[in-house]
C-alpha positions in Angstrom: -12.0 -47.0 -12.8 -10.6 -46.8 -9.3 -10.5 -50.0 -7.3 -10.0 -49.8 -3.6 -8.8 -53.0 -2.1 -9.6 -53.5 1.6 -7.4 -56.3 2.7 -6.4 -57.4 6.2 -2.7 -58.1 6.9 -3.3 -61.9 6.3 -5.2 -61.2 3.1 -2.3 -59.1 1.8 0.1 -61.9 2.6 -2.1 -64.3 0.7 -2.3 -61.9 -2.3 1.5 -61.7 -2.2 1.6 -65.5 -2.5 -0.9 -65.6 -5.3 0.9 -62.8 -7.2 4.3 -64.3 -6.8 3.2 -67.9 -7.8 0.5 -66.7 -10.2 -1.7 -69.5 -8.8 -1.8 -71.7 -5.7 -3.8 -74.2 -3.9 -4.8 -73.5 -0.3 -2.1 -76.0 0.9 0.5 -74.1 -1.2 -0.6 -70.8 0.2 -0.4 -72.2 3.8 3.2 -73.4 3.3 4.2 -70.0 1.9 2.7 -67.8 4.8 4.8 -66.6 7.6 3.6 -67.9 11.0 0.8 -69.8 9.2 -2.7 -70.2 10.6 -4.6 -73.4 10.3 -5.5 -74.9 6.9 -9.2 -74.3 7.5 -8.4 -70.6 8.2 -6.5 -70.3 4.9 -9.4 -71.8 3.0 -11.9 -69.5 4.8 -9.7 -66.5 3.9 -9.5 -67.5 0.3 -13.3 -67.9 0.2 -13.7 -64.4 1.7 -11.2 -63.0 -0.8 -13.3 -64.5 -3.6 -16.4 -63.0 -2.2 -14.7 -59.6 -2.1 -13.6 -60.1 -5.7 -9.8 -60.2 -5.0 -9.3 -63.8 -6.0 -10.9 -66.5 -8.0 -10.5 -70.3 -8.4 -10.6 -73.0 -10.9 -11.0 -76.7 -10.3 -8.1 -79.0 -10.9 -9.3 -82.5 -10.2 -10.5 -82.5 -6.6 -8.6 -79.3 -5.7 -9.2 -75.6 -6.1 -6.4 -73.6 -7.6 -6.6 -69.9 -6.6 -5.6 -67.0 -8.8 -5.5 -63.2 -8.1 -8.3 -61.2 -9.8 -6.4 -57.9 -9.6 -2.9 -57.3 -10.9 0.0 -56.7 -8.5 0.1 -53.1 -9.9 -3.6 -52.4 -9.0 -3.1 -53.9 -5.6 0.1 -51.9 -4.9 -1.5 -48.7 -6.1 -4.5 -49.2 -3.8 -2.3 -50.0 -0.9 -0.1 -46.9 -1.6 -3.2 -44.7 -1.9 -4.4 -46.0 1.5 -1.0 -45.2 3.1 -0.9 -41.7 1.6 -4.4 -41.1 2.8 -4.0 -42.6 6.3 -0.6 -41.4 7.3 0.0 -38.3 5.2 -3.4 -36.7 4.9 -3.4 -37.3 1.2 -0.3 -35.3 0.6 2.0 -36.8 -2.0 4.7 -34.2 -1.1 4.6 -35.3 2.6 4.8 -38.9 1.5 7.8 -38.3 -0.7 9.5 -36.2 2.0 9.1 -39.1 4.5 10.5 -41.6 2.0 13.4 -39.3 1.2 14.2 -38.7 4.9 14.3 -42.4 5.7 17.8 -43.1 6.9 18.4 -46.2 4.7 17.1 -44.5 1.5 19.9 -44.2 -1.1 18.8 -43.0 -4.5 20.9 -43.6 -7.6 21.5 -40.8 -10.1 19.1 -42.7 -12.4 16.4 -42.8 -9.8 16.8 -39.1 -9.0 16.6 -38.3 -12.8 13.4 -40.3 -13.1 11.9 -38.4 -10.1 12.9 -35.1 -11.8 11.2 -36.3 -15.0 8.0 -37.3 -13.1 7.9 -33.9 -11.4 8.5 -32.1 -14.7 5.7 -34.0 -16.3 3.3 -33.3 -13.4 4.0 -29.6 -13.7 3.4 -29.7 -17.4 0.1 -31.4 -16.9 -0.9 -29.0 -14.1 -1.1 -31.7 -11.4 
């Protein structure tokens, strides 16, 4: 099943907090955000993210503790798919070329070997 996550910049930041902490209250999310908005904004964003199905909460006393509903892997794959689609017209080759041409990209022999194996497997599977 393909899940497309449509998250705003701030929602992505909140998901990063939830993934890194595994769970957090609105106050904990607020403290962890760069250039944080108001507390009520964080609570509103968490509610919206629940409505979208990206987060959930459980009660802990008088507080809500928020947890991500999707794994970091699912979220990262969705974000990557959007980048490939938006900036590289869906071309994995163009995306890889752009990554490889980035001035600060230094791949180890191990990473290059892994990429060769991925390409070899893709050819074998006819992708």
